[in-house]
Structures are given as structure tokens and as C-alpha cells.
N, C-alpha and C positions, 0 to 999 in steps of 0.2 A: 578479803573479794572474792568473788568465787570464779574461776573461769570458767569463759566460754565455750561451748560445748563446736567443735567445729562443723562447719555443714558439710554435708558428703559433697565427694566430687559426684559430677553428675559426665557418663560417657555414653549413656543411652537414657532416652524419653522414656519416662516411668510410663504406667497403663494409668494412672490419674491425668499424667499431665496430654497425653496422648488421645485421652477422650474431650479435651478443651482444643485440643490442636487439628484435630483431623476433620472438623466439619467446617473451617476455615481454610484448609487447604482443598476439600473439596467444592466449596463455595469458590473458588478462585480458579483453580484448576481441577474442573470437573472432567471423569475418565468420558473418552472417546467412542462410541458406541460401536465404533468399526476398529478393525487395525490391529495390528499387534499388540499383546497385552506391556501393560506402561510397570515401569519397575513399583516395588511397594513404595511407598511416599514414606516410610516413617524409616525403612532401613535408610532411604536418601536422609533424612532427618539427623538417624543415628547417626550417619556418616560424617556429615559435616560437624556435627560437636566433636569428634574422632578427630577430623581435620582441625580444627579450631586449636581445641586442647593440643596437638603434637605438633601444629605449624608445618606438617609433613606435607610433600606433593599432594598433586589429585592423583598421580599413579603408584603413590603409596597407600593409597589407602586398603584397609584389608577387602580381599576379596568377598568376606562373609558378609557385608553391606551390599554389594554387586557391583556391575562394572563399574571402574572407575571413569570411563569418557560417559559413560549414560547417569552417574551421579552431578558430573559434572554439567553436562547437556540440561539437567534435570533443575540444576540448581540457577544455572545461566536462566532458563525459563522462569522459575522461578521469581526471579531479581525482574524480568520484563514486565510480568503482569504485576509487579510491587506487591506482591504477596508479604515481603518485608517491606514494614514503614520505615522511614528515613528519620 
């Protein structure tokens, strides 16, 4: 019996997956026309994957993804607008 090849561990959203996810984020949470530019939603999603995979605290998310408070606030907003189905 052949051994199954293990699936690759996901640490970041692939370009192919992002093409499918981005329209959903823009539909549920379109960017505002005025005000401060918001954090890149792909970075937020990558940070959420990192946090889930490592079980780290919000303040231990690497800065490469963005400010930890902004990531957390964006995640809470996405939960509030039901971006993630239950």
C-alpha cells in the first residue's frame, strides 16, 4: 500500500486562495472612501493563520503582518459583520 503524501502546511494564504477570498472580504467589508487607509486584509488573514497555527497571544504576532492591535481589531470587526460563518 502506498503512503499518502502529506498535505503542505498552510502558513500563508496562497495567491490562488486569495483570489477566491478577496471578493468576499470586499463584499462584506468594503473600504471606506475617506479616512485612514486600512491594513491589508491579506496580511490580517495571514496573521490569523499564524496565530491559529502557533496558539500565540495577539501581541506575539510578528510585525511583518502588521500591528497586533490593528489585526485583533480587524478580526473582531470581521466577526461582528459575520464574515466567518458559524
